[in-house]
N, C-alpha and C positions, 0 to 999 in steps of 0.2 A: 209739408205733407209729405215728403219722399221721404222722411222719418217714420212716420206712423203708418205707411205704407207696407216699409222693410219692419217695421217692430209687429205688425199684423199679422205678417208671413212667420216671422219667429215665434206669436204667441201658436199658432197653428201647429208647427213644427215638434212643439214640446207638448202639445196636447195630444196630439196622434202619438208621440213616442210612449206619454203614459199610458196611454190605454196598450199599446204594441208589448210593453215591459210589463204591462199586468197590472201596473201600480194604480188603476182605476177601473172601472168597471161600468158601464151603459152611462148613466150620466153625472157619474162622480166627479167628484174634485172641480176646480178652479185656476186659472192663472189669470195674472195679474202685472203690470209692467206700467212705469210712471211716464206718461210722454212729454211731462213737463212739472212746472212747479205747483198747479193747480189739477192737473188733467191724468187720470187713470185710463187704460187700454185693458177691459176686461173683460172676460168669458160670458156670457149671457146666461140666465138660469135655466135648469131644466133638458139643456143640449148636450150628447152623446158626444163627447171629446176626439173619438177616432175618426167620428167623421165631421165634424167642426170646418167651416171656411171662413177667410178673412174676412167676407160680407158678414158674418154671426156676429163677430163681433162689435161691443159699445164703447163708447167713452163715456166717463163718468166724470164729478168733481172727485174730490177726497173725501167727500161724504158718501158717497154711492149715487148721487143725483145722474140721472141721465143727461147728458147734453148732447150726442150724437148716434145714432144707430135706431133698428128697430124694434130690440129686442128689452126683456128686462134684465138689467143686470144680475149678477149671483147673488143668490138669496144670502149668501156667506158671505157678502161684501163686509161684514162688520169688521172681520179679522184681519180682514186688507186694510182697511182703512185705519184700526189699531196700528197696524205695522208700520204704515208708513210715518204714521203719529210718532208713534216711540222710539222710531228707527230711521233718523235722516240719511243714516249712510248705507241705507239698499234703496233698489230701484226695483225690485223685481220679487213677487210674490207665489207661490207654488202650493197648491193644498190638494193632496192624493190622498188613498187609502193603502198604503202599500200592505199586503196581506201579514207578512212573517214579522214587520215591525207591530200590527197593530194585535198580533196575536201573541207577539212575547207580553206587550202590556195587560191583555186578560188574562195572560196568565201571572202576574204579580213581576216578570222579568224587568227591569229598568235598563236599560243601555246607558245609563250616564258613566258609567265605570270605564277608564279609558283599558280596552282589552286589545285593540289594535291599533298599530302605532300608526297608518294610515289615516283611520279615524279619526284619530286623536289629533293628529296635526292638521288635517282639510275641513272636519267638522268643527271641534272644540266637543263641548259639552251638550249633550243628547238627554235633554228632561224629559219629563214626562208630566202631562198637566191633566189634573184633576176632572172628571166627566163635566161636558156643559151641555145644555140642552142646545143643539144644532139651531143656527140662524135667529138666537135670543142673544139678549143683550147680557144675557150670561159668560156669551164666548167671551168676549173681550174683556169684561171686567176681570174675569180669573187668568186669561191669558197673558196679561198684560205684564207680571213681573216673569213671566217664563221667556217673553221675546226681546226683551230688555238682557236676556242673560243667555240665550242660545240663538244659533242661526239653524237650529232643527228642533222642531218642540216634536212630540209625540203626545196625540190628544187620545186620553182613553174610549178607549169604545166607538171611536170615531174615526179618526186618520194621523195625519202628520202635517206637519205646516214647515218648510224650509225659506230663505229668504235671502239674498243675493242682490250683488252689486249691480247684476244684471240678469237676466233671461237664461243663460247658460247656467252661471255659479248657480242661482237660487234649484234648478232644474237639476246639478250634479249631485247637488247636496242631498235632493226626494233620492236620487238612484244608489247613493253612498250609503245614506241610512239603510235602506233594505238590504243592501250588499252584506252590510256589516251585521244585519238583523241575521239574515242568512248561512253565515259564519258562525255568529254565536248561539243560534238556533242547534244545528249542524255539531258544535261542541260540547254543549249544555248533554248531549244526548248520548255523549261518549264518556265524560264524567265532569270531574269540577273543574271553574275557568279561575285559572290566576292574574288577576289585572295587572297593568304593569308597577313596577315601582313606581314611587311619589317622586324619586330624583329621574328617573327617566322621562316621566309627565311635565315633567319642570324643562327638559333638557328639549322636550318636542314642543312645548310649547314659546320657547326663546325661539326655537327655529321658526315656527313660524311666523312670529314677530319679525324675524329677520329677511325670512320670503316674503313679507308684506300680504301674507294671510290674515285676511280682519278676524275680529274677534267681538262680539257683543260689549258693548259699552262699560254694561256693570258687569261685577265681579260675582263668581256664582255662588249664589248660596241655597238654592234650593234643592240642592243633593249633598253626599259627603263623600262622593268618590272620590275627590282627592283632597291635601291640606287645607285647602281652602274654601271647603266647604261647609257648612253650619247647620245644615237643614235637613239632610237626609233624605231620603226617597220614602219613608213612611210619612214624616211629616207633611213633606210635597203632597199626599194622595187625598188630604183632606182642606179644603176650598176654603175653611175658615178657619185654617190654620194661619198662628200669627209670622209663621215665613210669609204667607201670600198677604195677609189685610195689611201685615207692617210693614212690608216691604216700601221703599222708598218707591214713589210713583201711583201706588198699588191703587188710592183712590180717588186716583186724579181725571 
C-alpha cells in the first residue's frame, strides 16, 4: 500500500509536469505504471491532467478492467495494455500530444534519423506509426510492431507514446523527444540537416549498451534511418504494408 501511495504521487507529479511543459492540454494524454504483475495504476478518462489528484487515479488489471477507484480508466488504455503485453522490460507508459513532434509528423518529417548524439544515445530510434482512430482496436493492432522496436513512438495526427522502466524514464523520454523535435524544426528552417554517419551511430549504440541504456527488444526494421533498417519511412506510413503486417508478432 505504501508503494501504491508513493506511485500515485509520482503519477500526479508527472501529469502536472506534462501540462506545465505544454506537452498536453485540457484532458489530453494519459499515464500508467505497473503496481505489480497483474495491476496497473492509470489516469482516469476525461480528467484535466494539470489539476488531477492522487485520489482521482484508478487501479485496473492488465486488460483495463477497474479494480479500485471511482472513475473510468483512460479511454486509451488499449495502448497501455499493448505496451505491457509486448514489453515486459518496461513498467511505465506516458501518452501525450507534444506540439512540435506532432507538427513535424503532420508535415511528413520523420524523427527517425540520428541527428543529435544525445537523442540517439538516450532514446534510440523514434518511429512514426500510421494514423489510427483513437480509442479503437486499430490502435494496438497498428502500434504493436512499433512498440517492439522503439521506446518513443510518434502517432500520426494524434500524439506520442514513450515507454520506460519507471515513470521518470518514460516521462524523460517524452520531454527529450519534444526537445529533439524543436531543434530539428529550428534547424530545418535554416537549411538542410545532415544525419550522423552510420559509424558514429554504431558507436553511440555501443556506448548506450555499455552504459546500460535499454533498447527495444526487436531490431528496427520499420525505417531506413540507419544501415539496420529495411522498411523506410514511406513503407511505414501505410498501415497495410508488409513492414507492419508481416512483422513478427504483428498479428498476435
